[in-house]
N, C-alpha and C positions, 0 to 999 in steps of 0.2 A: 179520296185521300182517307177522311175521318173513319171511312168503314175498312179500309185495311189495315189502320193501326188498331182498330178495335177487334178485328180478328186475331191479329198478331196478339193484341193484350191478353187477350182470353187463352190462347193457346199456351202463352207461358204460364199463365195461371193452373192451368189444366195439368202442364208437366210439372208444376212444382208443387200443386197439392197431392199428386198422385206418386211421389218418391217419399212421402213422409216417412213410412216407421219400416221400410223393407228391412233395412239393418235389423230392428229391434224385433221382427217376426223372424229373420234368420238366426239369430240368437237364441229366441223363445225353444224353436223347433228344433234347432241342435243341443239344447240342454235338456231338451226332452230324450234325446239319443244317448246321455249319458246312463251306463249302467254300474250297478256295484259291482266290483273287481275290475275295474278297467282302469290300466295302469296311467301313471302322472301322463306320458308320452302321448299314450291314446287322446285324454282330455286336450291337450295343447294342441293337436293336430286338430280336432273336432272343433274347440273353442276358441283356438288363438291363446297367447300369454295371457294370465291374469290381469288386473288393474291392482290388485291388493294380495300381497301373499302374507300371512299370519303363522306363527308356529307359537308353541306353548310360550317360548321365552318373550317373544314380542307380540301378542296380541293385544296387551295393554286393557284388557275390559272393555273397549272401545264400544260405544253404544249399549252398554249393560250386556254384553257378550258373555258367555261362562264358557269355559274351556271343557270339550267333551273327552272324559278319560281314553285313552287309545289313539287317540286324533294325534298326527302328527304335523300335519299342513291344514289350511283352508285358503284355497284361492278363491277371490269373489272379484265379477266382473261388473263392470258398469261405473260411473262416476262417482256413486258413492257406494258402491260394493254391494249395493243390495239387487241388482238384477239379476245375478245367480251367484251362488255360493257351492264349492266343491269341498267335500271334507275327506282327507286322505288317512286310512291309517297307519299305523307303523311299517307296516308293509309296502307303504307307499302306494295303495290301491283305493278306489273311491269307496266309501263307507256311507255317504249320505249325500244326496243332491238336492238343492232348494233352489226355490226361485220366487222372489218378493217376499222372504222371510217364509214360505212356506214349504214342506218337505215334498219333493217328487218322487225319489226313493231312496231307501225302500218306502213303500205306502205305510203311512200312518195305520 
């Protein structure tokens, strides 16, 4: 009886630890597929709706952010908005992609 409970407990632990970060890994992988010039619709289809949308009028200088000239919107993903950021130009096309505050595209 004790051996059966031990095996079940081990199986549950293995299942729970094996599913830790697959969502984060999928998001990161998809974020790296975003390319310069991609449309807002294409980005939303790839990454889903952003957690935060900021514009020139409402960015509020959060966390010391400076607004980039020519940027119309910034889409941020993650609870704190720092998992990924997509910057869109005035034509509503991707102009910059960042992950954890590090630029992905265009390369630095």
